N, C-alpha and C positions, 0 to 999 in steps of 0.2 A: 397500444395493440400494434402488433409487428408488422410490417409493410407484407411478408408475405399470408400471415396469418387473412391482411386483409383481401388481397390478392387472390387465395384458394377459395376463400366462400361467395366471391365475387364471380372465380371462372364456376364455380359447382352453383350457383343461383341461373347464370348463362345456361350450364348445359341441362339443366332440366327448364328452362324457357323453351331451349331449343326443342330437347326431347316433345315437352306440350305443341309446342309448333308444329313434329313433326305428324304426332300422333292426331293432330289436328287435322288432317293437310289431305286432300278428296284425293289422294295417292294415293294413302296410305290404306291398305288393305282390310280390315277386321270381317273376321269370320269364323262360325264357330263346326260341331260335327253336327252331325245325323247321324243314329241311330236305334235299334229297335228289332224291335226282334217278327216273322211272317207264319204264322202260323193257314197249310193249304189242309183244307178239309179234305178228310177221305186219303191222303196222304202217305205213298208210304215214310216219308219223313220229308223235312221242311227245308231241304237246300234246292240250290237252282228258281230264284226267284230273283227277277230284278226289284230292284227299289232305288228311281231315280227321280228325280227334277223333270218334269215336261219341258219347260223353256225359262235359260236364263237369258236378262239380257246383252248381251250382251257375241264377240264371235272366239270363234276358238280355232286354235292351227294343229290344222292334223296329225297326227304323229308322220314321222319319219317310218319308220319300222312298222311292214308290216304286223299287222292282229294274225297270230297265228292257231289255224285249226288244225287235228293232225287227224288220223285215221290210221287206228292200232288195236286189236284183238278187235278186230269187226264191230270197231265202236267210237262214233267221231268224238276227241276229246278235246274242250272242254265240247259237255253236251249245249251250255250254254253259253253266248260270248256275245256278253255288250259289247258296242266298238261307239267312237263320233262319226257319225255323217260325214263321209267323203275317208272313211278308211279303208284301205287295200287287208283284204282277210287273202293270207296265206293256207291255201287245204294240200297239206302233206302226204303223204300215203307209208305210212311205213309198216306198212302189213307187209309177208308177202303171196299177196295175191292184186289182181288189177282189181281199181275201186272208183269208182266216176260219182260225180260232185252234179246235184242239180237245186236249183226250187220253184216250185211251181206259184210261190205269192210275186205277180206281178208290182210288187211296192220292188223289190230288189229284180225288176226286168226278168225275170220265169229265166234266167238265162241256165247253158247248160254247156259245166266245162267238160265233156265227152270224160272217156276213162282214161285212165292211166296209171304207171305199172310201180310196182314197190320203188324206195327212192327219189319218183319225181315229185313234182308237187304244181298244182293252178293257182291260177288267185285272179278274184274280184275285188272290183272299190264297189262298197256301197256308202249311196250316194243319198238318200233321199230316212232325213226324221222321222222317227214314230215307226218302222215298216218292222215288222215282226218278218224276217224270210225264214221258212222252215226249209231246210238241208234234208237231203237224199241221196241217197247214192241207190243208182239204176241196180246195180248187181247185186246185192245185198238190200231188198224191202225193208228188214229187219233195222235198219242200221236209220238213226233222225240227232237234229240237230234244231236249234234254236239260234239265231244271228238278229240281235234286237239292234236297233239305229240310234242314237238318239241326238241330241241338240247338242250336249256337253257333256264336260267329264263330268256330272258327280251322278254318282253311279253306283250300285254295290251287286253284288251275288249272294246273295244267303249260301249258308252252310249248313250241315244235315240237322242244325237246330236251330233251323231257320236264322241265326244271326245278321246283322249287318252293319256296318258303320260306314259315314260318308262323309270324308274327314274332306275339311276347310271348304267349308262354303261360304259363297259372299253374306255376309247377314243381308237379312231382306224378308223377302213374306214371300211362297213358291205355293207352286199345286206340285204336292208329292203323292207317284205312285208308284206299286207294286203289281208288277205283272209274274202272271207264270200261266203260258204254256195255252192250253184253250180254255185254262180259267177263266170269269170276268174280273178284268185291271179296275184295284181300287184306286182310289183319290181322297189326299186328303191336305188339306190346306195347312200349312207351317211357316213359324215363325223363326227364321234362325240369331240367335246372340250374336251377338261381337265375337263373343270371346266364350267359350266354354259348350253345354255339347242340349242338346233335347230331344226327348223320346219319343217315338210313335211305335204303335204294333199297328198290325193288318191279319185282318180277318179275310182269306179268299178262297171263295165256292167256286165251284163249280158254275 
């Protein structure tokens, strides 16, 4: 047996051993994906439901960059905006008319940012996890949107088909919730695997 061959095999065994130690270490994040579909009874489509994990035993850094909700074509865009608790939301005015942003929701402080013209913006920090704040414009009462404030970043908004995917969820057992406006929120218990994905569907009713 050559010295080079022996060293090569020994090096390979050491590499495998090091990989095993790394995978077994507490710091190695084992994570899976959550995916599925939300069916909204009586809805025009299944878009804009928020699917989220209720609580994860960890703390999460608030994004440095504000989330953005625009006012364009006399609509709030997006209509539903989930954010991590503590996130600043910047409200833009991309219309050529005056707009206002306020909420009657006590969980968001029932704020009123006043009116502001085209090209300007106002901001507000959303602190309270579990809050679903109704966002309105007192100049254009037909406009409305929601900001959903969550404890952790493991959430998704459904597309028109009701599809969602939440990637990289730490392995464990959680309460998974589906929320949609004035509908009843549905909660299911899910087990996230150390790798791969798990599927969960929801049926939301008023």
